[in-house]
C-alpha positions as CSV (number, residue, x, y, z in Angstrom):
1,X,-27.7,-9.5,-18.9
2,X,-25.9,-8.5,-22.1
3,X,-22.1,-8.3,-21.5
4,X,-20.8,-5.2,-23.4
5,X,-17.3,-4.9,-24.7
6,X,-16.7,-1.9,-22.4
7,X,-17.5,-4.1,-19.4
8,X,-15.0,-6.7,-20.6
9,X,-12.4,-4.0,-21.2
10,X,-12.9,-2.6,-17.7
11,X,-12.5,-6.0,-16.1
12,X,-9.5,-6.8,-18.2
13,X,-7.8,-3.6,-17.2
14,X,-8.5,-4.0,-13.5
15,X,-7.4,-7.7,-13.2
16,X,-5.0,-8.4,-16.1
17,X,-6.9,-11.5,-17.0
18,X,-7.5,-12.6,-20.6
19,X,-10.4,-11.2,-22.6
20,X,-12.3,-14.5,-22.9
21,X,-11.8,-15.3,-19.2
22,X,-13.2,-11.8,-18.4
23,X,-16.2,-12.4,-20.6
24,X,-16.9,-15.8,-19.0
25,X,-16.6,-14.4,-15.5
26,X,-19.0,-11.6,-16.3
27,X,-21.5,-14.1,-17.8
28,X,-21.2,-16.3,-14.7
29,X,-21.8,-13.4,-12.4
30,X,-24.5,-11.8,-14.5
31,X,-22.4,-8.7,-15.1
32,X,-21.6,-8.0,-11.5
33,X,-18.1,-6.4,-11.8
34,X,-16.9,-7.0,-8.2
35,X,-18.1,-10.6,-8.2
36,X,-16.4,-11.1,-11.5
37,X,-13.1,-9.8,-10.1
38,X,-13.4,-12.1,-7.1
39,X,-14.2,-15.1,-9.3
40,X,-11.2,-14.5,-11.5
41,X,-8.9,-14.1,-8.5
42,X,-10.2,-17.3,-6.8
43,X,-9.4,-19.1,-10.1
44,X,-5.9,-17.5,-10.0
45,X,-6.6,-15.7,-13.3
46,X,-6.6,-12.1,-12.1
47,X,-4.9,-9.7,-9.8
48,X,-6.7,-7.5,-7.3
49,X,-8.6,-4.6,-8.9
50,X,-6.2,-1.7,-8.3
51,X,-7.3,1.6,-9.6
52,X,-3.8,2.8,-8.9
53,X,-2.7,0.8,-12.0
54,X,-5.0,3.0,-14.1
55,X,-3.6,6.4,-13.4
56,X,-5.2,9.3,-15.2
57,X,-3.6,12.4,-13.6
58,X,-0.3,14.0,-13.6
59,X,1.0,16.4,-10.9
60,X,3.2,16.4,-7.8
61,X,3.2,15.7,-4.1
62,X,4.5,18.2,-1.6
63,X,5.9,17.6,1.8
64,X,6.8,19.9,4.7
65,X,8.0,19.0,8.3
66,X,8.1,21.6,11.1
67,X,11.4,22.5,12.7
68,X,11.2,20.2,15.7
69,X,10.0,17.2,13.7
70,X,6.6,16.9,15.6
71,X,4.3,17.7,12.6
72,X,4.4,16.8,8.9
73,X,2.0,17.7,6.1
74,X,1.7,16.1,2.7
75,X,-0.4,17.2,-0.3
76,X,-1.2,16.0,-3.8
77,X,-1.9,18.5,-6.5
78,X,-3.0,17.3,-10.0
79,X,-2.3,18.8,-13.4
80,X,-3.4,17.7,-16.8
81,X,0.1,17.0,-18.2
82,X,3.4,15.9,-17.0
83,X,5.0,18.9,-18.8
84,X,3.2,21.3,-16.5
85,X,4.0,19.3,-13.4
86,X,7.7,20.0,-14.2
87,X,7.0,23.8,-14.5
88,X,8.7,26.0,-11.8
89,X,5.4,27.9,-11.3
90,X,3.6,24.6,-10.6
91,X,6.3,23.4,-8.2
92,X,6.1,26.7,-6.3
93,X,2.3,26.3,-6.1
94,X,2.7,22.9,-4.5
95,X,5.3,24.2,-2.0
96,X,3.1,27.2,-1.1
97,X,0.0,25.1,-0.7
98,X,1.6,22.5,1.6
99,X,3.0,25.3,3.7
100,X,-0.4,27.0,3.8
101,X,-2.0,23.8,5.1
102,X,0.5,23.2,7.8
103,X,1.0,26.8,9.0
104,X,-2.8,27.4,9.3
105,X,-3.7,23.9,10.7
106,X,-6.1,23.4,7.8
107,X,-8.2,20.2,8.1
108,X,-10.4,20.0,4.9
109,X,-10.4,21.1,1.3
110,X,-13.2,23.6,1.9
111,X,-11.2,25.1,4.7
112,X,-8.3,25.4,2.4
113,X,-10.3,27.2,-0.3
114,X,-11.7,29.7,2.2
115,X,-8.3,30.4,3.9
116,X,-6.2,33.5,3.1
117,X,-2.9,33.4,1.4
118,X,-0.9,36.5,0.4
119,X,-3.8,38.7,1.2
120,X,-6.5,36.8,-0.9
121,X,-8.7,33.8,-0.6
122,X,-6.9,30.6,-1.6
123,X,-9.7,29.8,-4.0
124,X,-8.9,33.1,-5.9
125,X,-5.2,32.5,-5.6
126,X,-5.6,29.0,-7.2
127,X,-7.7,30.5,-10.1
128,X,-5.0,33.0,-10.8
129,X,-2.4,30.2,-10.9
130,X,-4.5,28.2,-13.3
131,X,-4.8,31.2,-15.6
132,X,-1.1,31.8,-15.5
133,X,0.0,28.2,-15.9
134,X,-2.7,27.4,-18.5
135,X,-4.0,24.1,-17.3
136,X,-6.7,22.9,-14.9
137,X,-5.1,22.3,-11.5
138,X,-6.8,20.5,-8.6
139,X,-5.7,20.2,-5.0
140,X,-6.8,16.6,-4.6
141,X,-6.0,15.6,-1.0
142,X,-3.7,16.4,1.9
143,X,-3.0,15.0,5.4
144,X,-1.2,16.2,8.5
145,X,0.2,14.0,11.3
146,X,1.6,15.0,14.7
147,X,3.4,13.1,17.5
148,X,6.6,12.9,19.6
149,X,8.7,12.3,16.4
150,X,7.7,12.7,12.7
151,X,9.7,12.2,9.6
152,X,9.0,12.0,5.9
153,X,10.4,11.2,2.5
154,X,9.6,12.5,-1.0
155,X,10.9,10.5,-3.9
156,X,13.1,12.3,-6.5
157,X,10.4,12.1,-9.2
158,X,8.0,14.2,-6.9
159,X,5.2,11.6,-7.4
160,X,5.5,9.7,-4.1
161,X,5.6,11.0,-0.6
162,X,5.5,9.3,2.8
163,X,5.2,10.5,6.4
164,X,5.4,8.4,9.5
165,X,4.8,9.5,13.1
166,X,5.9,7.7,16.3
167,X,5.8,7.9,20.1
168,X,9.0,7.4,22.1
169,X,10.4,8.2,25.5
170,X,14.0,9.1,26.4
171,X,15.8,8.2,23.1
172,X,17.9,10.6,21.1
173,X,15.2,12.3,19.0
174,X,17.6,13.0,16.1
175,X,18.3,9.2,15.8
176,X,14.6,8.4,16.1
177,X,13.7,10.9,13.3
178,X,16.4,9.5,11.0
179,X,15.2,5.9,11.6
180,X,11.7,7.0,10.8
181,X,13.0,8.5,7.6
182,X,14.5,5.1,6.6
183,X,11.1,3.5,7.2
184,X,9.5,6.2,5.0
185,X,11.9,5.2,2.2
186,X,11.0,1.6,2.7
187,X,7.3,2.4,2.5
188,X,7.8,4.6,-0.6
189,X,9.2,1.5,-2.4
190,X,7.1,-1.3,-0.9
191,X,3.7,0.4,-0.8
192,X,2.2,-0.9,2.4
193,X,-1.5,0.0,2.9
194,X,-1.6,0.2,6.7
195,X,0.8,0.0,9.7
196,X,-0.3,-3.3,11.2
197,X,-2.4,-6.5,10.6
198,X,-4.6,-5.1,13.4
199,X,-5.7,-2.4,10.9
200,X,-7.1,-5.0,8.5
201,X,-10.7,-6.2,8.4
202,X,-11.2,-9.9,9.0
203,X,-13.7,-10.3,6.3
204,X,-11.3,-8.6,3.8
205,X,-8.5,-10.9,5.0
206,X,-10.6,-14.1,4.5
207,X,-11.6,-12.9,1.0
208,X,-8.0,-12.1,0.0
209,X,-6.9,-15.5,1.4
210,X,-9.1,-17.3,-1.1
211,X,-7.6,-15.1,-3.9
212,X,-4.1,-15.8,-2.6
213,X,-4.6,-19.6,-2.7
214,X,-6.1,-19.3,-6.2
215,X,-3.1,-17.3,-7.4
216,X,-0.5,-19.7,-5.9
217,X,-2.3,-22.9,-7.1
218,X,-2.5,-21.4,-10.6
219,X,1.2,-20.6,-10.5
220,X,2.0,-24.1,-9.3
221,X,0.4,-25.5,-12.4
222,X,3.0,-23.8,-14.5
223,X,5.8,-24.7,-12.1
224,X,4.8,-28.4,-12.4
225,X,5.0,-28.0,-16.2
226,X,8.5,-26.5,-15.9
227,X,9.7,-29.1,-13.3
228,X,10.4,-26.4,-10.7
229,X,9.8,-26.3,-7.0
230,X,6.2,-25.6,-6.1
231,X,4.8,-22.7,-3.9
232,X,3.8,-23.6,-0.4
233,X,0.0,-23.3,-0.1
234,X,-0.6,-21.6,3.2
235,X,-3.3,-22.4,5.7
236,X,-3.8,-18.7,6.6
237,X,-2.9,-15.3,5.2
238,X,-2.6,-12.9,8.2
239,X,-1.8,-12.8,11.8
240,X,-5.3,-11.7,12.2
241,X,-6.3,-15.3,11.6
242,X,-3.6,-16.8,13.9
243,X,-5.4,-17.1,17.2
244,X,-3.6,-18.6,20.3
245,X,-5.4,-21.9,19.6
246,X,-4.1,-22.0,16.0
247,X,-0.5,-21.2,17.1
248,X,-0.7,-23.8,19.9
249,X,-1.9,-26.5,17.4
250,X,0.8,-25.5,15.0
251,X,3.4,-25.8,17.7
252,X,2.2,-29.3,18.7
253,X,2.3,-30.4,15.1
254,X,5.9,-29.2,14.9
255,X,6.8,-31.2,18.0
256,X,5.2,-34.3,16.5
257,X,7.3,-33.8,13.4
258,X,10.5,-33.5,15.4
259,X,9.6,-36.6,17.3
260,X,8.9,-38.5,14.1
261,X,12.3,-37.3,12.8
262,X,14.0,-38.8,15.8
263,X,15.2,-35.5,17.2
264,X,16.0,-35.7,20.9
265,X,13.5,-33.9,23.1
266,X,16.2,-32.1,25.0
267,X,17.2,-30.0,21.9
268,X,13.6,-29.1,20.8
269,X,13.8,-25.8,22.6
270,X,16.7,-24.8,20.2
271,X,14.7,-25.9,17.1
272,X,11.1,-24.8,17.9
273,X,11.6,-21.0,17.7
274,X,12.9,-21.2,14.2
275,X,10.1,-23.6,13.1
276,X,7.4,-21.4,14.7
277,X,8.9,-18.3,13.0
278,X,8.7,-20.2,9.7
279,X,5.1,-21.0,10.3
280,X,4.3,-17.3,10.9
281,X,6.2,-16.3,7.7
282,X,4.4,-18.9,5.6
283,X,1.0,-18.0,6.9
284,X,1.2,-14.1,6.9
285,X,1.7,-13.5,3.2
286,X,-1.0,-10.9,3.1
287,X,0.6,-9.0,6.0
288,X,3.9,-9.1,4.1
289,X,2.2,-7.5,1.1
290,X,-0.1,-4.9,2.8
291,X,1.2,-4.0,6.3
292,X,4.3,-2.0,7.1
293,X,5.2,-4.0,10.2
294,X,4.7,-7.3,8.4
295,X,6.9,-6.5,5.4
296,X,10.5,-7.7,5.2
297,X,12.7,-4.7,5.5
298,X,14.4,-3.6,2.3
299,X,17.7,-3.0,3.9
300,X,17.7,-6.4,5.7
301,X,15.3,-8.8,4.0
302,X,15.8,-11.5,6.7
303,X,13.9,-9.4,9.2
304,X,10.5,-7.8,9.2
305,X,10.0,-4.0,9.8
306,X,8.5,-4.9,13.2
307,X,11.7,-6.8,14.2
308,X,13.8,-3.9,12.9
309,X,11.8,-1.5,15.1
310,X,12.3,-3.8,18.1
311,X,16.1,-3.9,17.5
312,X,16.3,-0.1,17.1
313,X,14.3,0.4,20.3
314,X,16.8,-1.8,22.2
315,X,19.7,0.0,20.6
316,X,18.3,3.4,21.7
317,X,17.2,2.1,25.1
318,X,13.6,3.0,24.5
319,X,10.4,1.8,22.9
320,X,9.5,3.3,19.5
321,X,5.8,2.8,18.5
322,X,4.5,3.9,15.1
323,X,1.3,5.9,15.4
324,X,0.5,7.3,11.9
325,X,1.4,6.4,8.4
326,X,0.5,8.2,5.2
327,X,1.6,7.4,1.6
328,X,0.5,9.5,-1.4
329,X,1.3,8.6,-5.0
330,X,0.2,10.9,-7.7
331,X,-3.0,9.8,-9.5
332,X,-3.5,6.9,-7.1
333,X,-7.1,5.6,-7.4
334,X,-8.1,7.8,-10.4
335,X,-9.5,6.1,-13.4
336,X,-8.7,6.7,-17.1
337,X,-11.3,8.2,-19.4
338,X,-13.2,5.7,-21.7
339,X,-11.4,5.4,-25.0
340,X,-11.8,3.6,-28.3
341,X,-10.2,0.4,-26.9
342,X,-13.7,-1.0,-26.3
343,X,-14.2,-1.2,-30.1
344,X,-10.9,-3.2,-30.4
345,X,-12.1,-5.6,-27.7
346,X,-15.5,-6.0,-29.4
347,X,-13.8,-7.0,-32.6
348,X,-11.8,-9.7,-30.9
349,X,-14.5,-11.3,-28.7
350,X,-17.4,-11.0,-31.2
């Protein structure tokens, strides 16, 4: 298969790998873009293909939470330019739309278009706004969550919004809501994809583990050259892979190491918990990157979000369980239009 400059360009943009490495990967995989991405990552030469790194749209997110903090709605509306996104008319449109969605319990985009706002169909209302503002405007997506307690956060730039819902029992609701807001702020900054490792697919985890090993081994080559400490190469990437049998074997291995070090058996109980925690930390790197509960908390980076929630539950004399998590970032997942960069790439790779 002939490998075009546009294909090399696309692979380079999605992985960050060098042009010649991209061309070689495409040749080796007969032009299969996804296989080429996987190959580069396993060699430690490319990052995951993140369309979020290739944003094409401007716009804003909107957020509304009902008075008793049991329901929150978030919406993303796209515009063509950042200039329009800062326009008061556009900001009002975003606020009116998110309120329309929540107040009318709207579940889908078609339902939104056919709903009535200010005495007219939303579809016609939006067309009039487009005519007034002078740019194409698209309501791209929205979500609503409900539960015992719901909180949210919208970043000051208006481009990132997060909502988190939770179940709880007898705790002070005001304190639970404020705690959830802090978790929303964490998620806005740290970008977890899901709540828990249980939400990840095992096949996906195993594939990402190969890429993680490739990434760390490649970085170790440079660290050797610089004479710096090397990365630990983990045996696993997620708690999804840490079965009871795996943990039991790891614990036995730690005991053998303590015995070899001459540590008295009577003090092992004081040492083992910390060693086991270290094993989990070393072998759940994917969870730390992708899951909210597995990440180290931004306000206390010695503890995971899961540990922070356990502590807050004890403090409030209750059990707080996260049930829903939504994070919207403007333009996330949208691709750029093809430009003339392909010609530049062609000139360099021949």
